N, C-alpha and C positions, 0 to 999 in steps of 0.2 A: 366692715369687719372681714378680713381676709383669712382664708384657711391657714396660710403660712404663719400669720400672727398667732392664731390659736395653737398651732403646733409648737411655735417658739415658747409661748406662755406655758404650755403643759410640760415641755422639757425643763423650763426654768423652775417650775413648781416641784419637779422631781429632784433636781440636783441642787437648786438654790445657789447656783454659781454661774455667772454670766459666761465665763470662759468655757466651762465644761458644757453648758447648754448649747453654745455656738458650735463646739466641736461635734456634739451629737447630731445637730441639725445640718452640719456641713455648710455653715455660713460663717462670715467673719463676725467678730464680737460687735463691731459698730453697727453692722446690719441688723443683728438680733436686737441690740439696744434700741435702735431706731424703730423697729417694728413694735417692740413692747411699748415705747412711748406713744406711738400712734394709737395702739389699742387702749392705753390709759386715757388718752384724750377723748376717744370715742365713748368709753364707759364712764367718764366723768370723774376720775380720780386715780391716785397711784394704786398699783396692784402689788408692789413690792417696796419694802423698806430696804434701801441700799446702804450698807455700812462697809467699812474697809474690809473686814474679815468675816462679815456675816450679812447674809441677805435672807429676809423672811417675808412671808405674805402679810399684806395688810388685811384688815377686816373685809374690804371690798374684794381683794384677791381671793380670800378663803370663800367668800360668798359666790364668786364667779366660777371657781374651779370646777364644781360638779356639773354646772350647766355647759361650760365650754368643753369639758371632757365628753359629755354626752353628744354635743354637736359634732365634735371631731370623730367620735366613735361611729356615729350614724353615717357621716360622710365616708369614712373608710369602709363601712359595711356596704354602702351603696356602690362604691367603686369596685369592691370585691364581687358584688353581685353582678355588676355590669360586665366585668371581665369573665365571670363564670358563664353568663349568658352568651357572650361572644364565642365561648368554647362549648356552648350547649350544655353546661352543667346546670341541672335543675330546670332546663327549659321545657316547655310543653308544646304540643302540636295537636290540633284537632283536625282530623282528616275526614271529609265526607266521602262515603263510598256508595255508589248506586247499587241498590239491593239486588239487581238482576245480574251483576257481574259475578262470575264464578270465583269464589275465594281462592281456588288453586291457581288462578291466573295472577293474583296479586300478592299471595302470601310470601312468595320469594322476594318480592320487592320490599315488603314490610320487614322481612327477616334480614335482608341486606342492610336496610336503613338502621335497624336495631344493632346489628353487629358493628357498624361504623359510628353509631351515635348512641351508645348504651345509656347515657345519662338523660336522654330526652323522654319525657312522659307523653306517650302517644295515646290519644283517645280517638277511636274510630266510630263515626256516626253513620248508621245505615239508613238510607231513605231513598225515595223515588228521585229520579233525575230532576224533575221540576222543583221538588222541595229542596234539594241540594242547592239549586240555583238561587232560590230565595234566601236560604240560610247563609250562603256565601256573601251575597250582596248586603245582608243585614249585619255582617261581621261576626256571626255565630260559628263560622268555620274559618280556619286558616287557609285551607286548600281543599279541593274536591276532585274526585275522579268520576266522570260520567259522560254520557253522550245522549243527545236528543235528536229525533228525526227532523225537527224544524230548525235545528241549529241553536246557538246559544245567544243569550242577551248580549247586545253590543258593548255593554259595560264590562264584559268578562274577556279574559285572554285565555285561549285554549292551546295547549301543546299536544298534538296527537300522540297517543301512546301505541295503540294497536287497533286493528280492525278485526271484526268477526262476522261470520254469516249467521243468519237465523236458520235453524234446522227444524224439520218436522220430526218429532220424537214419538216413537210407538213401542209397544211390547212385541217380543217375538211372536210370530204367527199372524200379525196384521198383514193385510195385503200389500202395504207399502214396503214390507221387508224384501219383496222381490224386485223392487225398483232401485236404481242407482240414484235417481233424483226424483223429487215429487213436484210436478207442475201444480200451480195454484188451482187449476180447474179440477184436479183430482180430489180436492178437499170438499167438494160439493156433497152435502148430506152426511159428512163424517162428524162423529162426536168430538167436539172441541173442549179441551180442558183449559178453562179460561182463568188467567191470573188477573184479579181485580187491579185496577189502576196501572195497567201496563203502559209504559211510555209510548209503545208503538201500536197501541190498540186502534186509534183513529186512523193512523197511517195504513195499517193492514186492512181495516174495514173498507177504506176507499178502494184498495186493490181488489178486494172480493166483490164489491159492488160493480166495479168496472167490468168484471168478467162474469157477472151474473151468478156468483157462487154464494150459496147459503150453507153455513155450517150449523150443526146442532149444538147449542150451548146448554149442555146438561149439568155441568159442574163448574163451580166458580169458587176461587179461594184467593186470599191475599198473600199466600206463602208459596214461594217457588219450590221449596222442598216437597210440599204437598202435591203440587202439580206433577212433579217427577214421580212421586210415589204412586199417584193414580195412573200415570202413564205405564209405569212398571207393572201395575196390577191389570192392565189391559182395558181400562175404562174409557179410553179415547186417545186422541193425539194431542201433543203439546207443540207450541210454537216457542222454541227454546234457543237462546244464544249458544253458539257451539262450544264456548269455553265454560258454560255453566252446567254441562251435562255430567253429573257426578255419580249417579246410581248405576251399579252394575246391572246388566241385562236390558238396559234401555237402548233401543236402536235409534240411530239418527241418520236422516237423509236430507241433503241440501234442498231447500225450497227454490224452485226455478220458475221461469216464465210468468212473472219476473222473479229474479232472485232478490232477496232483501238482506242488507247488512247494516252495520253501524260502526262508527268510529268512536273509540273511547279516548277521552281527553283528560289531561291534567289541567285543572282550571283554577285560575286566580282572578282577582279583581284588578282591572286595568288601573294603573296609577297608584295603587295602594302599596305602601312600603312593605317589603317582606321582612319578617323576623329571620334571625339566623337559622332557626329550625326549619322554616319554610324553604329557605335557600338550600339547605342541606338536603331536604326531601326532593326538591326539584332536580338537584344535581344527581342524586341517586337514581331517580326515575329516568333521567336523560342517559345515564350510563347503562341502564338495565337493558338486557337483551330480550326484546318483546316477541321475536319470531317464535312460532310454535315449535 
């Protein structure tokens, strides 16, 4: 059973005239008649009684009409939905964002994507970089933005977006305020405001151990905003990505000897077909001006 046969059948049920139905369907009358005969052969009986001046449905034709109308309607709805998705109408996009990336660095990208693709339903999932990697591979994310010190899983494709330094953040009055940069050795015996599950915790710990530096871990939290609030209150120093420093009054000095930085990537799964919404987001991110 072909869709054009169903379309001819429905046109004929509406007009009950082979000539008129052929005109409506933009085919010749013999072509329409041949298609109806093929449909009748497949369904096992005549669908129309053909008389010189009168054509009407048989019992089989009346029985088949609602079913074939539903099939045709669903097919048209599917094509309409497909066309809409190609133009991102009603499309969805789930984006994973690493929780330590400052929102102000990404909000302009999200705003630009929304402006150019207002019909897309965007869901932002906030998580640690390692968790985003697992969610992406599992198919729970369409695309993700993150970076890890050890690099990414080889099954992932990364397009670099921007780089940022890690800064030592303190409140005014701290001795680091008088420094232009903070060497790692200067952190010895300083109170460290620790974010739990930091992606760079092990990486930084190795650097401290190599230089014989011990910090005083007095406070620990899973929230970056709490770390900055405690820094602002003068409770210790923070180890903070430069584009995530959002509270007024917090001072930032580059960490040096050695300096530590990270690359933030737009990440997808290698070989996985992209939906139109993913493609649109990648194009927007590529066009975006990432320089500070």
